[in-house]
N, C-alpha and C positions, 0 to 999 in steps of 0.2 A: 099384184106382186111381181117383182122382177125375178129373173132367173137367178141372179146373184143372191138375192134374199132367200129364195127357196133352197139354194145350195147350202147356204150358211145354216139355215134351220135344219136341214137334213144332217149336216155334220154335227150340229149341236145335239140332235137326238141320238145320233150314232155314238157320240162321246158319252152321253148319259147311259146308254146300254152297256158300254164298256167300263163304267164307273171311273171315267177319266174327267174328274171334276175341274181340274185346272184347265183342261182343254175346253170344257164347257164354258168356263168363265171367259176364256179368250174369245170364243165364238160369239157369245152373247154380247160381250163388250164391243166387238167389231160391228155387230148388228146395231147396237145402240149408237155408236159413234157415227154411223152413216145414215141414221134416220133423221128426218126433219120434224116428224110429229112425235107426240107422246107415245110411250110404250103401251102396248095392249096388256090387259091383265095377265094373259098367259105368258107374255114375255117377262113381265115383272116377277111372276111366280118362278119361272125357270132361272132367272138371275138370282133370286133369293135362295132357291134350292141348291144351286151350284155353290154359292158362297157358304151356305150352312154345311153342306157335305164336306167341302174342302176344309173348313175350320174344325168340324167334328172329328175328322181323322187325326188332325194335329193335336186336338184336345185329348183324344184317347192315348196317343203316343206319350204325351206329357204326363198323363195320369199313371201310365205303366212305369215310366222312368222314376216318377216320384215314389211310387210304391216300392220299387227296387232299392232306391236310395234309403228309404225308411227302414226296409228290411235289413240292409247292410249296416245301418247305424245301430239298430237293435242288436245285431250279432256282435259288433264291436263293443257295445256297452255291456253285454252279458259276459263276454270273455274277459273284460277288464275287471269285473267284480270277483272273479274266481281267483 
């Protein structure tokens, strides 16, 4: 393992500890782009984890927005009936 690889892995793990999933994606993509061999299982797992976490936070935000919009529509409908 090269020093650059170890540094990138360290930064990747540090980003994970800080819940900075976009940074994790950036670090693992950098590792992937500079590798000549296939990814190890642990590297594939980290890549999958970072993308899943990044997407899940967006999914939660969309669910909250959708719930608020539904609530507002119900308020408008109930006031129009009176």
